[in-house]
C-alpha positions, 0 to 999 in steps of 0.5 A, a space after each residue: 204851694 210847696 205843701 201840695 206840689 213841690 218835691 223839695 222845700 228849700 230853706 235859707 240858713 235859719 236857726 234850728 227852732 225856726 226850721 223845725 217850726 217850718 218843717 212841722 207846718 209844711 208836713 201838717 199842711 201837706 196832710 191837710 191839702 191831701 198831698 198826692 205826691 211822694 212826701 215833701 222833702 226839705 233842703 238847706 242852702 247855706 254858706 259854710 266858712 270852714 277852717 282848720 280851727 274854730 278860731 281861724 274860721 271866726 277870724 276869717 269870717 270877721 275879716 270877710 265881713 269887714 271887707 263886705 262892710 267897707 264895700 257896702 256903701 249904701 247897701 247896708 241893711 237898715 231895716 227900712 227897705 222892701 224885700 221878699 218875706 224869706 229875705 226879710 226873715 234872714 235880715 231880721 235874724 241879726 236882731 236876735 244876735 250875731 251868732 245863733 245856735 252854735 255857729 250860725 253867723 247872722 252879720 253877713 246878711 247886713 252887707 251881702 250881695 246887693 240885698 241878698 241876705 245871707 247867714 253863714 255856718 262858721 267854724 272848724 269842719 267838726 263845728 260845721 258838721 255838728 251844726 249841719 247834723 242838727 238840721 239833718 235831725 230836723 228832716 233836712 236831706 238836701 244841702 247846698 253848701 258854698 262859700 267864695 272864692 268858689 274853687 278854694 272853698 269848695 275844695 275845703 268843703 270837699 276835703 274837710 267837711 264832707 267826710 265828716 258829714 258822710 261819717 254822721 250818715 254812714 259811720 266812719 269810712 275806711 281811710 283808703 276809701 275817703 273821697 278827695 276833690 280833684 280841685 284840691 290836687 291842682 
């Protein structure tokens, strides 16, 4: 359906090799079905856990997962419940390892959101920007980045990560033109 009709195919946070394969497959399908619209675009929805240093980020990630695990009770994924195909693909990533590519953390998917599988990009702003740039090189042009608690984390993403992503696309911006989120000043 997306190969023929969608504007943007949104992917969850999967390893680069999996995303590359799916992008290639959808481009091929678009040609095969004679897509009549503008070319299909691609997006990524992923949680980003950014801290000042790589070590701080991994410490925060492990602490957050420990809290999720302690509150998970019977919602821990054991691999034997029915779920959507995309959801199952995310849950299966944990079988490949806790950390894939450079900083794609799979463990949160075992405990997340009442069955909603999730992967996180974890690291310093530079680590996460490099990882996102890898997706960009595969043709991903739309990004939905988040973490909780929303206000504090979106400020961190806006202040630390987005300037680096802009630098990757447009080159370094003059210091006086850098954007800062209004939430960070409150």
